C-alpha positions, 0 to 999 in steps of 0.5 A: 381492164378493158372497161377502165382503159382510156380512149385512144387517138391513134392518129395517122398511119405510121411508116411501114419500116423503121430504119437506123440511117446513122448506123453501120449497115451489113447487106444480107443475101436472100433465100433462093429455093433449091427444091431439095427433098430434104428441105421441103415444107414437110421435112422442115415441119419435122425438124432442122435440115441435116447440116454439113459436117462442121457447118456453122451458122453464118451470115448467108444463113442469117440472111435466108432466115430473115428473108423467109421470116419477115422479108419483102417478097413482093411489091404491089400497089405501093405495098411491100408485101412480106413473107408472113401475112399481116392484117390489112397488110400493115406489118407491125413487127420489127426484128432485133438480133443478139448475135453471139456465134455467127460466122461473118457477123461481129457479136453484138446487137442488130436491127433487121431492115426488110426494106433494104434487106440489111442489118443495122449495127446497134452496139456490142454485147454486154457481159452477162446480159443474157443467160439464154445460151444460143448462137442467135437470139431474135427479139420481135417487137410490135409498133402498135400504131401501125395496126391500131390506127385502122383496127383500134381496140382490136389491135392487140389481137391482130398484132399477136396473131400476125406475129404468130404467123411470123414466128412460125416462118422463123421456126421453119426457116431456122430448120431450113438453114440447119439450126434448132429454133425454139420459141421462148415463153418467158422473158422480161419485155421491159429489159429487152426494150431497154436493151434495144432502146425501145420505149416499151409503149408505142413499140413493145416486145412481144416474142423471142426465139433462139437459134442454135446449131444442132448438137448430138442431142436436140436442145430442149426449151431454154431456161427463162431469161434472167435479164436484169430489170430494165430501165425503159423510160415508161412502162407499157400501159395507158397511152395506148388504151386497151392495147396498152393495158393488154400488153402490160397485163401479159408482160412478165413484169405483171405475171403476165356424116357423109359420103365418108361414113361416121365411125361407131364413135361418131367420128369421121376418120381422115386419110393419113396426111401426105407430106408437103413436097414443095421446097420450104423457101419456094412455099414461103416466097410464093405465099399470097393471101387469096380472097376469091375462090372458084366453086370447085371442091377441095379434095379430102386428101388435101384437107387431111394433109393440111390438118396433119401439117397443122397438128404440131405439138403446142409451141406456146399455148396448149389451150387451142381448138380447131373447128372447120366449116366445111362447104365444098370437100369431096366426100365430106358432108357440109357442116361444122366439125371439130378437128381432133389432132390426136386421133386425126379425125373430125367430130361433127358439131352440126351438119348442114349448109353454114356458109352464109352463117360463117360469112355473117360472122366474119363481117360479110366478107366474101373470102369466108362466105365463098371458101371451100373450108373455113378454119376457126381457131378458139381457146379455152380461156381457163386453160389459157390463163391458168398461169396468168394473163400472159396466156392471153398473148400466148393463145393469139400467138399460137393461133398465128403459128397454127394458121401459118401452117394452114396457109403454107400447107395450102400453097404447097398443095396448089390451093389458096388460103387467107387468114382473117381476124375480123369477125363478130365474137358472139356469132363466131362462138355460136357457129362452132357451138363454143361452150362458155369460156371459149374465145374465138381467136382467128379465121382462115379460109381455104379453097382451090386456087383461082384460075 
């Protein structure tokens, strides 16, 4: 597929925001941290905040949800920085809503404008259109050219990881406003593109999430969508070269030892993780990518707690592995380690100083070479693709989900972190001694916050 894909002239950078100036607009409130222990990052990782009796999803909650998912949280140097990180600060995502039961919001279709923090009305609901039962559905698309003009044939990888970061924010933000958030694995991209008037090529649907008020029993994953066949003008594919080919293939229409001693089994036991006490909204609003780190070490308790945060049950792909390049962790010898989430322990892969090798693998980026710890996420390709090519997309989305928990866990503990998508695949695989068939997907740095 990659060999047959045509070359692409990506052209100039696309505008960072999409708008619907002729549509009616609805202003949204923004998230305001309240520092309640019941809505800390640690609590929200465990599930939704307890709603008040009779509380319903309302417009204020939707405003907070969208602000913490993809809203503008800072403006610097001409850039509108968002709640979730993005490769090169290019932000390819667009958010669309299907509102069914939201107090203060007419049932219908909407687009979220993060620049103005408002919704644009796109039309009413169509009878029988969506079979998924939820109060609110979020459809996440990508304007591929925003990322592709800079990153070219690696655009799809970066887009999917970016959207994974965003989806983890959406999941936690849903919990923050007291609703269950569920990420869907299967849906019809072409039908959804048609529903919202997207071409499905230059802008393609990547992910979908549902938000529902808690009931006596927490809902499981909703059944797959049964949208009717779409009628988008053109199917995803060749006009975006490798990026288009990957999106088409992954779409539903196509089946898409140390001061800390080793145990007898050779593993390094980690202390139990401490729950992150910082309010979730404050954590997200304060998060910024940090690219410079002082030489002070990270404490082992901090690292163990961040890893415990990250070790949620898989949401979209169970194929991922987490390796660490440890450079400066108090009480832990430098080296490369595999994290075993079910045992909350580290398995040494190779001991020694690998900071320079990590820097070289990451295109000589100082953010990786100077980090106290580097997280390297990879996927077992056979397991990822067990049910078809769609597993490729799911693996990168899962990497973004895990990386966002790493980033938020760092912020909540006074540390700095930064995701990195640019690296030499073969050198990265050699660094973590990845067996044949394991793809390296993502890097993320961690260190003490800069003074």
